[in-house]
PLY file of the C-alpha trace (Angstrom):
ply
format ascii 1.0
element vertex 482
property float x
property float y
property float z
element edge 481
property int vertex1
property int vertex2
end_header
-11.62 16.47 -7.71
-8.56 16.11 -6.10
-6.11 13.36 -5.71
-4.19 13.82 -2.79
-1.70 11.31 -0.68
-1.54 11.32 2.92
1.67 9.86 4.81
1.14 8.89 8.41
4.62 8.60 10.34
5.73 6.39 13.23
6.12 9.71 14.94
2.60 10.79 14.79
1.17 7.21 15.49
3.28 6.57 18.59
1.77 6.24 22.02
4.00 4.86 24.43
5.00 1.40 22.97
1.44 1.11 21.19
-0.13 2.84 18.41
-2.28 6.26 19.05
-5.89 4.91 18.28
-7.25 8.53 18.69
-5.16 10.32 15.74
-5.93 6.99 13.58
-9.60 7.04 13.79
-9.85 11.07 13.93
-8.15 10.89 10.38
-9.76 7.70 8.89
-12.97 9.97 9.60
-11.20 13.13 8.05
-10.49 10.73 4.63
-14.44 9.65 4.69
-15.51 13.46 4.83
-13.05 13.82 2.03
-14.18 10.93 -0.16
-17.67 11.90 0.41
-17.07 15.53 -1.19
-16.04 13.45 -4.46
-11.75 13.74 -3.41
-9.92 10.90 -3.66
-7.42 9.96 -1.14
-4.40 7.51 -0.63
-3.26 6.80 2.81
0.30 5.83 3.18
1.04 4.71 6.88
3.60 3.39 9.25
3.08 1.40 12.15
3.00 -2.25 11.05
6.30 -3.13 13.21
5.38 -1.38 16.36
2.51 -2.66 16.68
4.18 -5.89 15.76
6.49 -5.38 18.39
3.75 -4.93 20.99
1.92 -7.95 20.12
4.98 -10.25 20.24
5.80 -9.03 23.91
2.06 -9.46 25.39
1.06 -12.36 23.22
3.81 -13.90 21.38
7.27 -16.03 22.50
9.04 -13.11 23.47
6.15 -12.68 26.58
8.77 -14.37 28.83
10.85 -11.12 28.74
8.69 -10.01 31.55
9.49 -12.26 33.79
13.02 -11.87 32.80
13.13 -8.26 33.74
11.59 -8.93 36.68
14.92 -10.97 37.27
17.36 -8.51 36.16
15.59 -6.20 38.74
15.90 -8.48 41.71
19.44 -9.06 41.02
20.18 -5.32 40.63
18.40 -5.02 44.38
20.43 -7.42 45.69
23.75 -6.43 44.15
24.69 -9.98 42.79
27.04 -9.24 40.16
27.07 -12.99 39.14
23.02 -12.92 39.15
23.08 -9.51 37.74
25.05 -10.74 34.35
23.15 -13.73 33.90
19.38 -11.64 34.00
21.00 -9.21 31.84
22.00 -11.69 29.42
18.63 -13.61 29.61
16.66 -10.59 29.27
18.90 -9.50 26.21
17.90 -12.70 24.11
14.33 -12.77 25.39
13.83 -9.35 24.03
15.90 -10.18 20.69
13.01 -11.11 18.45
10.35 -8.51 19.70
12.24 -6.15 17.17
16.29 -5.88 17.64
17.87 -6.19 14.13
16.46 -6.51 10.53
14.97 -9.89 11.38
13.39 -8.58 14.45
12.07 -5.75 12.48
10.71 -8.07 9.63
9.09 -10.68 12.30
7.31 -7.55 13.84
6.19 -6.52 10.62
4.82 -9.90 9.82
2.86 -10.09 12.96
1.79 -6.15 13.20
0.75 -5.69 9.35
-2.67 -8.19 9.18
-3.20 -6.79 13.11
-2.96 -2.85 11.75
-5.07 -3.46 8.71
-7.57 -4.96 10.68
-7.46 -1.86 12.63
-7.68 0.22 9.40
-10.47 -1.68 7.84
-12.44 -1.45 11.34
-12.16 2.41 11.58
-13.01 2.54 7.56
-15.94 0.35 7.88
-17.45 2.35 10.65
-17.70 5.51 8.52
-18.76 4.15 5.44
-15.39 3.10 3.68
-13.51 0.15 2.10
-10.04 -0.27 2.40
-7.57 -2.51 0.06
-3.77 -2.92 1.14
-1.21 -2.80 -0.89
2.61 -3.40 0.03
5.69 -1.85 -1.81
9.36 -3.17 -1.66
12.43 -1.59 -2.67
12.33 -4.30 -5.65
8.78 -2.94 -6.54
10.68 0.87 -6.82
13.46 -0.67 -8.76
10.77 -1.72 -11.66
8.95 0.89 -14.01
6.99 -2.09 -15.18
5.84 -3.05 -11.48
5.26 0.59 -10.05
3.08 1.48 -13.61
0.99 -1.48 -12.67
0.64 -0.03 -9.19
-0.17 3.42 -10.44
-2.85 1.60 -12.44
-4.00 -1.03 -9.24
-4.23 2.43 -7.10
-6.18 4.37 -9.29
-8.80 1.72 -10.54
-9.24 1.35 -6.65
-9.89 5.00 -5.91
-12.42 5.47 -8.65
-14.50 2.47 -7.03
-14.54 4.36 -4.10
-11.84 2.28 -1.95
-8.67 3.85 0.16
-5.76 2.35 -0.53
-3.87 2.02 2.39
-0.22 1.73 1.28
2.68 0.59 3.66
6.67 -0.71 2.87
7.05 -4.30 3.27
9.68 -4.67 6.21
8.73 -8.24 6.28
10.90 -8.43 2.52
12.91 -5.13 2.85
14.09 -4.89 6.77
17.34 -4.22 5.69
16.78 -1.90 2.66
17.68 2.21 2.89
14.15 2.78 2.42
11.20 4.44 4.26
7.48 5.12 3.84
8.49 8.58 3.03
10.12 7.62 -0.01
7.20 5.05 -0.55
4.67 8.29 -0.54
6.48 10.10 -3.26
6.81 6.92 -5.59
2.73 6.17 -5.02
2.15 10.06 -5.44
3.71 10.21 -8.77
2.48 6.58 -9.69
-0.90 7.62 -9.26
-0.43 10.77 -10.92
-1.46 12.55 -7.61
-1.74 16.16 -7.15
-0.51 16.57 -4.04
0.93 14.61 -1.25
0.82 15.57 2.80
3.70 14.53 5.18
1.76 14.03 8.78
4.10 14.03 11.82
4.54 15.07 15.23
5.26 18.21 14.86
3.28 21.48 13.23
5.93 21.60 10.22
9.42 22.54 9.65
11.07 25.03 11.71
14.27 27.60 11.32
15.24 27.56 14.81
15.95 24.63 17.25
13.54 25.62 19.93
10.78 25.41 17.13
9.32 28.83 17.08
10.19 30.00 14.05
8.16 28.04 11.28
8.47 28.49 7.87
5.85 28.85 6.01
6.32 27.60 2.34
9.90 26.45 0.73
10.91 25.49 -2.64
12.39 22.63 -3.51
15.61 24.13 -3.62
15.10 26.25 -0.59
13.60 22.42 1.11
17.05 20.21 -0.22
19.04 22.78 1.61
18.05 23.09 4.95
19.77 21.00 7.62
17.00 20.39 9.94
17.84 17.55 11.74
14.28 17.31 14.15
14.12 14.25 16.05
11.24 11.65 14.95
10.31 8.22 15.71
10.27 6.88 12.41
13.62 6.10 10.20
13.40 9.37 8.32
12.88 12.29 10.32
11.95 15.85 9.19
15.41 16.02 6.73
14.03 12.52 4.94
10.49 14.47 4.32
12.35 17.46 2.96
14.11 15.71 0.44
10.80 13.58 -0.56
9.06 16.72 -0.83
11.43 18.15 -2.50
11.69 15.29 -5.56
7.96 14.86 -5.30
7.52 19.05 -5.98
9.98 18.50 -9.23
7.93 16.17 -10.33
4.62 18.20 -10.41
3.32 17.29 -6.93
2.75 20.11 -4.21
3.80 19.08 -0.77
2.67 19.99 2.88
4.70 18.91 6.09
2.40 19.29 9.10
0.65 18.11 12.33
-1.10 14.71 12.33
-3.13 16.01 14.99
-4.81 18.37 13.56
-8.40 18.11 13.56
-8.90 19.39 9.95
-5.59 18.89 8.15
-7.13 16.95 5.25
-9.37 19.41 4.35
-7.10 21.94 4.26
-4.23 19.62 2.56
-7.29 19.41 -0.31
-7.38 23.13 -0.57
-4.58 25.18 -2.79
-5.24 28.70 -0.57
-5.49 26.99 2.74
-2.16 26.88 5.12
-0.98 23.52 6.52
2.15 23.56 8.51
5.12 24.03 5.54
4.04 23.72 2.01
6.84 22.98 -0.71
5.75 24.25 -3.65
5.18 22.31 -7.19
8.14 23.27 -9.16
6.55 22.02 -12.74
4.17 20.03 -14.54
3.15 17.05 -13.83
5.85 14.12 -15.35
4.42 12.43 -18.50
3.45 8.82 -17.77
6.91 7.55 -19.58
8.97 10.11 -17.18
7.29 8.82 -13.91
9.92 5.96 -12.98
12.96 7.58 -13.31
11.71 11.26 -12.50
10.01 10.60 -9.25
9.37 6.72 -8.25
12.70 4.67 -8.85
15.15 4.80 -5.57
18.24 7.02 -6.26
21.41 5.27 -5.36
23.92 8.10 -5.80
24.23 11.53 -7.39
26.36 13.12 -10.41
27.67 16.29 -10.01
27.26 18.48 -13.16
28.51 22.15 -14.46
26.44 24.52 -15.83
27.68 24.21 -19.51
26.27 20.56 -19.17
23.20 21.54 -17.54
22.46 24.01 -20.44
23.27 21.15 -22.87
20.71 19.01 -21.33
17.92 22.04 -21.46
18.77 21.66 -25.19
18.03 18.43 -25.43
21.43 16.68 -25.34
23.05 14.01 -23.67
25.36 13.74 -20.58
29.28 13.55 -21.50
32.05 12.59 -19.59
33.41 15.98 -19.66
30.37 17.28 -18.02
30.83 15.29 -14.93
32.71 16.61 -12.12
31.35 14.95 -8.92
30.49 11.17 -8.06
28.53 10.46 -4.67
27.66 7.20 -4.03
28.50 3.64 -5.28
26.01 1.91 -8.17
26.44 -0.33 -11.06
24.73 0.51 -14.52
21.15 0.93 -14.62
20.99 2.49 -11.48
18.88 5.88 -11.30
20.83 9.04 -9.93
19.90 12.03 -9.30
22.20 15.18 -11.43
23.19 18.09 -9.06
24.65 21.43 -9.90
28.39 20.98 -8.75
28.70 24.08 -6.78
25.01 23.99 -5.25
23.94 20.65 -4.54
20.57 21.76 -3.22
19.58 22.08 -6.92
18.48 18.87 -8.27
18.77 19.65 -12.27
17.48 15.74 -13.32
17.69 11.99 -13.05
18.69 9.22 -15.26
20.05 5.69 -15.64
23.88 5.43 -14.99
25.60 3.86 -18.36
28.62 3.04 -16.50
29.30 1.92 -12.74
30.31 4.54 -10.35
33.71 3.18 -9.75
34.45 3.42 -13.99
32.64 6.96 -13.73
35.01 7.93 -11.31
37.95 7.32 -13.31
36.45 8.84 -16.65
34.90 12.12 -14.99
35.80 15.34 -16.32
37.90 14.00 -19.02
37.39 15.12 -22.87
36.50 12.40 -25.55
40.34 12.21 -26.68
41.26 11.72 -22.77
38.91 9.09 -22.34
40.40 7.35 -25.43
43.96 7.82 -23.94
42.58 6.16 -20.50
41.00 3.78 -21.81
43.97 2.55 -23.59
45.97 2.50 -20.87
43.76 0.59 -19.04
43.27 -2.24 -21.23
47.37 -2.32 -21.49
47.32 -2.47 -17.89
44.37 -5.35 -18.11
45.48 -7.26 -21.29
49.52 -6.76 -21.33
51.02 -7.70 -18.04
54.61 -5.99 -17.86
53.46 -3.24 -20.17
52.44 -1.13 -17.08
54.99 1.76 -17.01
53.33 5.27 -17.06
56.34 7.20 -16.80
56.48 10.16 -19.39
57.64 8.92 -22.53
57.16 5.32 -22.08
53.78 4.98 -24.56
52.67 7.76 -26.82
48.65 7.66 -25.01
51.02 8.39 -21.85
52.56 10.72 -23.37
49.38 12.42 -24.83
47.50 12.22 -21.54
50.44 14.43 -19.83
50.64 17.02 -22.76
47.45 17.74 -22.20
47.88 18.32 -19.11
44.27 18.64 -17.24
43.65 18.26 -13.97
40.87 15.17 -14.59
43.92 13.80 -16.96
46.64 13.99 -14.53
44.23 12.45 -11.51
42.92 9.71 -14.25
46.62 8.73 -14.83
47.45 9.02 -10.72
44.56 6.60 -10.11
45.99 3.90 -12.69
49.49 4.59 -11.64
48.66 3.61 -8.03
46.01 0.57 -8.86
47.10 -2.65 -8.10
46.48 -5.77 -10.71
43.06 -6.75 -8.97
41.83 -3.21 -9.31
43.00 -2.65 -13.00
41.30 -6.34 -13.58
38.00 -4.96 -12.42
38.28 -1.13 -13.61
38.52 -2.85 -17.15
36.17 -5.75 -17.10
33.33 -3.27 -15.49
34.48 -1.04 -18.59
33.96 -3.72 -20.78
30.41 -5.01 -19.44
29.28 -1.50 -19.17
30.65 0.03 -22.77
31.39 -3.62 -25.04
31.03 -1.71 -28.62
33.81 0.82 -27.49
35.67 -1.52 -25.75
35.60 -3.87 -28.28
36.70 -1.55 -30.95
39.74 -0.64 -28.78
40.60 -4.45 -28.28
40.05 -5.29 -32.07
42.57 -2.49 -33.23
45.03 -3.62 -30.64
46.97 -0.80 -30.79
46.60 -0.37 -26.64
49.21 -2.95 -26.77
51.81 0.11 -28.21
50.33 2.79 -26.76
49.33 4.43 -30.24
45.79 5.85 -30.19
44.65 5.71 -33.69
41.59 8.16 -34.88
39.39 4.88 -35.40
40.18 4.61 -31.46
39.17 8.13 -30.89
36.32 7.86 -32.97
34.69 4.81 -30.99
34.75 6.58 -27.57
33.62 9.89 -28.97
29.94 9.25 -28.07
30.39 7.43 -24.50
28.14 9.22 -22.16
27.24 9.09 -18.22
23.59 8.66 -18.59
21.51 6.65 -20.88
20.18 9.16 -23.22
16.41 7.82 -23.44
15.95 7.40 -19.66
17.26 11.51 -18.72
14.44 13.44 -17.30
15.59 16.98 -16.64
13.22 18.92 -14.38
12.22 22.55 -14.97
14.01 25.00 -12.72
13.64 28.88 -12.55
17.10 29.16 -11.78
18.85 27.50 -14.77
0 1
1 2
2 3
3 4
4 5
5 6
6 7
7 8
8 9
9 10
10 11
11 12
12 13
13 14
14 15
15 16
16 17
17 18
18 19
19 20
20 21
21 22
22 23
23 24
24 25
25 26
26 27
27 28
28 29
29 30
30 31
31 32
32 33
33 34
34 35
35 36
36 37
37 38
38 39
39 40
40 41
41 42
42 43
43 44
44 45
45 46
46 47
47 48
48 49
49 50
50 51
51 52
52 53
53 54
54 55
55 56
56 57
57 58
58 59
59 60
60 61
61 62
62 63
63 64
64 65
65 66
66 67
67 68
68 69
69 70
70 71
71 72
72 73
73 74
74 75
75 76
76 77
77 78
78 79
79 80
80 81
81 82
82 83
83 84
84 85
85 86
86 87
87 88
88 89
89 90
90 91
91 92
92 93
93 94
94 95
95 96
96 97
97 98
98 99
99 100
100 101
101 102
102 103
103 104
104 105
105 106
106 107
107 108
108 109
109 110
110 111
111 112
112 113
113 114
114 115
115 116
116 117
117 118
118 119
119 120
120 121
121 122
122 123
123 124
124 125
125 126
126 127
127 128
128 129
129 130
130 131
131 132
132 133
133 134
134 135
135 136
136 137
137 138
138 139
139 140
140 141
141 142
142 143
143 144
144 145
145 146
146 147
147 148
148 149
149 150
150 151
151 152
152 153
153 154
154 155
155 156
156 157
157 158
158 159
159 160
160 161
161 162
162 163
163 164
164 165
165 166
166 167
167 168
168 169
169 170
170 171
171 172
172 173
173 174
174 175
175 176
176 177
177 178
178 179
179 180
180 181
181 182
182 183
183 184
184 185
185 186
186 187
187 188
188 189
189 190
190 191
191 192
192 193
193 194
194 195
195 196
196 197
197 198
198 199
199 200
200 201
201 202
202 203
203 204
204 205
205 206
206 207
207 208
208 209
209 210
210 211
211 212
212 213
213 214
214 215
215 216
216 217
217 218
218 219
219 220
220 221
221 222
222 223
223 224
224 225
225 226
226 227
227 228
228 229
229 230
230 231
231 232
232 233
233 234
234 235
235 236
236 237
237 238
238 239
239 240
240 241
241 242
242 243
243 244
244 245
245 246
246 247
247 248
248 249
249 250
250 251
251 252
252 253
253 254
254 255
255 256
256 257
257 258
258 259
259 260
260 261
261 262
262 263
263 264
264 265
265 266
266 267
267 268
268 269
269 270
270 271
271 272
272 273
273 274
274 275
275 276
276 277
277 278
278 279
279 280
280 281
281 282
282 283
283 284
284 285
285 286
286 287
287 288
288 289
289 290
290 291
291 292
292 293
293 294
294 295
295 296
296 297
297 298
298 299
299 300
300 301
301 302
302 303
303 304
304 305
305 306
306 307
307 308
308 309
309 310
310 311
311 312
312 313
313 314
314 315
315 316
316 317
317 318
318 319
319 320
320 321
321 322
322 323
323 324
324 325
325 326
326 327
327 328
328 329
329 330
330 331
331 332
332 333
333 334
334 335
335 336
336 337
337 338
338 339
339 340
340 341
341 342
342 343
343 344
344 345
345 346
346 347
347 348
348 349
349 350
350 351
351 352
352 353
353 354
354 355
355 356
356 357
357 358
358 359
359 360
360 361
361 362
362 363
363 364
364 365
365 366
366 367
367 368
368 369
369 370
370 371
371 372
372 373
373 374
374 375
375 376
376 377
377 378
378 379
379 380
380 381
381 382
382 383
383 384
384 385
385 386
386 387
387 388
388 389
389 390
390 391
391 392
392 393
393 394
394 395
395 396
396 397
397 398
398 399
399 400
400 401
401 402
402 403
403 404
404 405
405 406
406 407
407 408
408 409
409 410
410 411
411 412
412 413
413 414
414 415
415 416
416 417
417 418
418 419
419 420
420 421
421 422
422 423
423 424
424 425
425 426
426 427
427 428
428 429
429 430
430 431
431 432
432 433
433 434
434 435
435 436
436 437
437 438
438 439
439 440
440 441
441 442
442 443
443 444
444 445
445 446
446 447
447 448
448 449
449 450
450 451
451 452
452 453
453 454
454 455
455 456
456 457
457 458
458 459
459 460
460 461
461 462
462 463
463 464
464 465
465 466
466 467
467 468
468 469
469 470
470 471
471 472
472 473
473 474
474 475
475 476
476 477
477 478
478 479
479 480
480 481
């Protein structure tokens, strides 16, 4: 028995302004055949907002947009400028609710979702299957507990012979930077699937813009390195699918990207020997249950570039200290999940983890040694709590002198950032650091030596164990190039 997740994208089921019923019907039939052979299939589908826009335009309150469009055409024919401007505004206003902007997407999805499920239910019933619906929002992916429960529901439904149909909830997440490619990975990892197939409107990933040189197989690193910008009608396109497939492959899920119009794509996706579009090979065994949320489900809010020395320490079981952090991408708060990548080769995904500090503080403290961290924290606390004592000239305070004496690039950058910081910026950084690392900050504040700039042995000891990632959240992926 193989557990397969199939993701059907918007570009695959687009037919004018509606849906390609032949593609959907054929896919449901293929899934029914696979079920009867003992396999378990989960379907992640797009199309709710598209179908909702179609229904609104023909049946809902924006049906009047058709009449306004006719007035627009008539005004253009008569070359009546005033009438043309008036008609254009009326037509634009009439069509806004049919899907323009986040709220339009939410409305269209709320209309289209029940219609889409009714369609799947009818098609599944015709081939002897019953479906169940699962809607996921970004808030679900941000909760390890919620996604553990989702995985349990999916596996239970599969064991009872149901076809789970999963979709992103655009009604509650119209503005979220999330698409069904990301949801498909989360579902595959949460349900402990062994395979994931992305169905799109092309036959795979191509090495050329003319789409003549199809790539048969990729490693996760190669998938992340491809700069394909193949157009599509969904949110993601091929670039999104490659990133999602690489992440799934690091979690032990083999992936493929192929055409939704392939009449035996489900059967071939279930076979390890069959060729389906472009295959992204699994890089490791499946993650343990306790690693699945951080490792493959949670949506990453940024990335941290680390050096090879830090990578070797992580693989030896250590945590990520600030000295190993070389680059920060994205804006995030403590507790957010981020990717750990090779600073020189960002396509190499080393692992993932939950950050212990916000991105602004990590940028200030990145690449600093523990002694340099103590100096910078002492300066920052003095700037925050001792108005007028913000002199950062050489010799002004021992912590400034010590930082300059060390003369590392990271120390110079941190000192320059503090010198240029406004009082509001200082307040923001210091308060964020206190909230994220209360124990270390409380030790320095209680000692009070930051007021005179003298960093004591006890101060340095208090910050020695500061790290960028919560130790118990680290998931380090297997890599053949490590």
